[in-house]
N, C-alpha and C positions, 0 to 999 in steps of 0.2 A: 216534208217541205223537202220538193225535187231538185234534181241537181242542177239544173239551169238556174233557180231561185238563188240557190246557196252561192254559184260563181256571182252571180247579180250584185247580191249582197257583200260578200268578198270585195269587190271590184271597187262598188261605191264607198267601201269603208276606204283601202287604199289609194282611192282619185278623191275624198276626201282631207287626207293625211297628208298628202302629197302638194294638195290647194294649200293648206294651212304653213306648211313648208316653204312654199314657191312667196306665199304672203311674207313669211318673214327673210327671204331673202331680195325681194323688192324691197322693201324697209330698209335693209343691210345695205344693199347697193346704193340705195340715195343718199342712207347716211354717208356711205366714202366717198360720195361724188362731192358732196356737200366741203366733206375734209380735204380733199385734195386740192382743195383751191386756197385752201389753209398751207401748203407745204413750201417750205424754205431750204435753203439750201443748207446742209448738215453742217454743223458745228465743229470747230476746230479749238480747241485749248494751247497757247501759245509758250508757256510755261512747262517747259520739258522734265522740269523737277515734280512734277506731278503727275506725270506716266507712269503706270506698274508697271512691272516686270512680266511679260509674257512667252508663252511659251506655242509657237504655232505647229500643228499636228496635224498631217499630211497624211490619214490612213489611205493603202493604197493595195488593189490584188491584182498582179496583169495588167496595169495599167499608166502606159508611159507617158499619159495626159497629166501625170503628177509633176514630172519636171517644169510642164510649161506654168503650173498653179505653183510651185518652188521658185521659179525662176522670177515671177510678179512679187511675191515676197520678200524674195533677195531686194527687190527696189522699193521698198518700201521707206518713206523718209521719217523712220522711226529711229530713236537711241539704240544704237548697236548693242551697246552693252545691256540692254534690257528685252533684249530680242532672243530666243532661240529658236531657232527653226530645224522640226526633226520630219522626217518621212517613216511611215510606220510600213514598212516595206512586208506584207505578205505573200509576195507573190510566188507562184507555183512551176514560173518557167524562170530557170537560170537567165535566159539572153535578158529577159526583161530588169531582172536584179542587176545582172550586169552593168545595163546600161543605165542605170540609178547610183553605182555606184562610182561609173565614170563620171558622170555629173558631178556627183560629191567631190571628189578628187579635185577635180578643178574649182569647185567652190566649197572651202573647206568650212564655210557656214552653213552646210547642212550636214546634220548627225542622221544614219540610220539608224533605223527600231527593228529589229527581225524577231523572228520567234518562233519560225519553224513549219509554220500549218497556217490555217485560216479557221481554228477553232473558236465558237463565240463569235464568227464572223466581225464585222465594224466595233461592235462595243470589245469585243475580245481583245482586239487591235490597238483602243483606246485607253483600254484597262495596262494593257502591256505597257506602255507609254507613260502613262500616269505618273509612278515612281522616277521615272529619270528627268522630268519636265522640271524647271527649275522657276518659272515663271510662277506667281501668283493667279494668272490668269492664262486661259486655255484657247485660242482660237483655233479651231476647230474647219478645215478646209478640205472637202471632198476636191477630187482629184481636178474634174474638170473647171473647179472655180477661177477665176481670174479678177482679182479685187486690184484697181487700181492701188498707185503708187499712197495716196493719203487717205487710205481706207482703216488701216487702221488708227490711224490718230484721230479721226471723226468716229472709229466705233468704242472707243476706249471713254468719252468724254461723257456718257451717262454713269458708268461705275467711280469716275475719279468725284462727279458733281454728289453721287449717291454712293457709298461704302458697304452697304448696308444688300445691294440690290448681287442678286445671283448671279449677275450677266445678262447682255445684251445681244440682240438678234437682228441680224442685216439684214433689208429685203433682195430679192431676186431679180437681178435682169435677166431674161433668158436670149441667148446670141442668136438661136438657130431658128427662131420662129416660123419662117417662113418654107423652111425646106420643103414640107411635105403635111398632106392632112393630121398625120400622126404626131408632129409638132406641133403644129397647130393645137391639135386639144391636149396636149402635153401642158402647152404654154398656159392655155385655157386654165386648166387646173389649175395648176402655179401662180396664176393671177389673182383667179377668187381667194385664194389664202393669204398672200401678199399684199393685195389690195381692199378687197373687202372685209376677211372675217380678222385679220391680227389689227387693224388701226383702227376697228370696233372695240376687240378685245381692249387693247390700250386706251382708250375712251370712257369704256365703261368700267374698268379696273386698275387702269395705270397698269397694268402688268400685260404680259404675251405669256406664247410657248415657244421652245426654242423649235428650230425645223433642220436640222442635220449637221449644215453646214452652214458658212457664213454667222457662226456663233461665239460670243467670247463667254466662257464657262469658269465662273469662280472657281478656282481650285479646291479650297479650305471645305466649301459649301457642298464639292462634291462629293471631297475624302469622308465628310461628314456623313452624310448620306448615304454613304457603302457602294460609292463610283457608279459606274454604267451596269445595266441589267446585263450581262453575258447572254448574247444567243439571242438577244429580242433586234427584230428586225425593225424597228422604231423606236430605237435607245433615245433618240432627241422629246418626243414625246412620253416616255416611260419617265424619264428624269422630271419632266417639266412637271408632270402630274404629282411625282413625289418630291418635290420643291415646294409646288401651290400648296400642296396639302401642311406644310411644314411652314406654311406663312412667310413663303420668300417671294422676291417679285421678280420679273425679269421684263428688262426696257427691251423696247420695242420702233429701231430708226426705222420710219418708212422714206424719209428723206435719201435713206444712204443704201445705194445698192452695188450688189457685186453681181460680175458678170458671168452666166453658169450654160450647161445645156440640158436640154431633155431626149429623153430616147426619140432617134431618127427611126427607128421601124415600128410598125404594130405590135407585134411580139413582146420586143422590149418594153413597150408602154404598157402594154397587158401586163406584162409581170411584174412591172415596177406600179402599178395601182392595186394588185393584187398583194403585195408584199406587203404596201403602207396600208390598205383596209385591215391586211392580219394583226400585222402589230399596233395598228390605232387599237382595235378591237381587244388586241390581248392587254393594253395597256391600260385601257379604262376597266378592262376585268379585274385587274391585277390591283388599280388603285382609286375605282372610280367611287366601290363604296366608300370609302370611310373620307372620301373629298365631298361624297356629296349629303352625308349624314352629319359630318363635322357641325360643331355648334360654334366654333369660334373662326368656320371661315364663311363671309359673309354672304348672301345669296347673288348678290351681283356677279361675285368671283364664280359659281357653280352655274350660273346662268351663264358667262361667259363659256366655261369648259364646254358646256350642253352644246351650245352656240360651234363649236371647232368641230364638232364631233359631229351637227347633224348633218353633213355635208352626205356620210354615212348612211343616215337614216332617210335621208331624201333620195338616194338612190336606191336603196330599197323599197323606197312608198313607188318611186315611176318605174322599177322592173316589176314588181305585183301589180300595177297599174297595166303595164303593157300588155303581161299575161294572163292575167284575168279578164282582160278586157277581151281580147282574143278569142278566148275559151269563151266568154259572155257573149259574142257575136255567132261561133258557129254551134254552140249549142242553142241559140234560138234558131238560129238558121234550121238546126237540125230538127228540131221541133222535141227536143227530147224531154220539154219540160210544156206541155202543150197551151196549161191555165196560165203561163208565164214566158212564153214565147212571142219572138217578135211578128208584129204584126204582117201578115203577107206584103201592107205596102208599103213596107219598109225598103228603101232603094238603096243603090251605091251611093247616091247624092248625099241621102238623110246620114249614111256612116259616116261619108268626110264633113261632112255638116259637125257633127257629133263627135269625130275624132281632134277635126280641127278646135273647135272647142275645148276639147279636153288639154290639146297643148298651148293653149294661151294661158288656161289655169294653173298649168303644173309648170311653165316654161322659166321658172324665180330663176335658176342655177344658169340656165342658157343666156337670161339675162344681163344678171351677174358677170359671166363672163367676159361678154362683151364690152360691159362698163368697165371691168378693170381694164381689159385692155386699151381702152380709150386712154384710162390713167397712167398707164405705163408705156402709151406713145407707139399702139398697134397699130391706129390707120385706119379709115375705112376700107381701104382696098382689100383688106383679109376680113372683113364680115360677114360676107357671102361664103367665104372658103370655111369659116369659122362652125358658121350653122352647117354646111353639107360634114366635115367632118365629126360636128356632135351627134348628129342623125345616123352617120355611117360607121366608123369609128366609136364613136362615142358608146353608141348602143353596143356593139360588143363588148366595150371596155366594163360595162356594169355587169357583164353576165362574170367575168374575173373579179369584179370588186367585192360581187355576191358569193360568189367561189372563196376569196380570202377570207371576209366575214363569218360564212359557215365554218369554215375551217376551225377558226379561232374561236369562235362559239364551243365547239364538240373539242375543244383541247388537242386537239391533233398538230402535227406539227407539219410548219412549211419550209417549203427549201428556197436557199437561198440562191437571188440569180444574181448572174453578173450582165450589167447594163452596158453597152455598146457604146463607145463615145467617139464623137469627130476628134477629138484632140486627143486620140491616142494614134491616130492617123498624121498627126502634124504635131509630135513630142518634140523639145528643145533637143 
């Protein structure tokens, strides 16, 4: 079997895999569009005696944006006696810590937790705050998140109605969508998760996964399962898989949105997506076998877990399709395997046609991103820019995602990257 034949066969296999997954995303998109018509305003329970005690945890590392987040939390219309607000300051810059201390001095409800370093990254910070937390539930907010004053009242509704829940996850609303192609691409990725995948998981399994911020976590369950995995780059997915494996459920409130940002430079976006890919892969490597081989977990739950991780499988297939397709074209044109080489009559027109057909067969994720954007109030004016971003910034981003997946699969460590947020430049 010649080189060209091998490449062509591998290309066709990758293309078929990408096509099958693309069909899946077409189905998920149609399903989510139908569900979006049924959305209502998130519920509020008026009897405040039913509200659980909550500790708000804002982990931060050299981010003054945490003050904006804390300011929003101080404005919550939630019973003060049932609320604890804590900033976990891992900052290595004394001037940042000084600003945080000054903010806490004029807002005595704010408590500061420090440990002197950034060991174990965000989950290490959260684990240090855990024994200091007095609430029965933990509301975890990244520094760039800006919840409305009624956010917590609405977020606790599912756990009041069903105390067996491991917690509840709110949807994200990106506020810097239109800054540039990087923020468009980052928003497209977030929208797929929060407007396509998670609503599907909720409908199929009556559960979802935590997303790292805007999440309400039952403290007793977290302690029972050993706390956060120190050093995990996606501690949310890691804990979610552990919780699901132990038969616990997580509510998803697609009608309740919390404002936040995505990275506004290409480099930060690439590093974020590489980190997420690495973390999700490590989480599935650590807990996937137990989840998928369990005889007590329902098949639909296993299928939903696969759907959540399918985005990285899809990206891998698309990347392989692009690389192998290019090699297939080059080897054919160079005649490396004359018996299988492209016909001399194969023209640029044929190439453009074949490429266009392949793109149509594998564009399910792009269609999902566009549809999810409309569900989330994206607007027609950004569709063309999102397509351009997908074929420029998005293509480069796939290589970083692949790097994260490969690094994780080889068991190699991944550096933690600091993401710049505009909120740091407009601190309270």
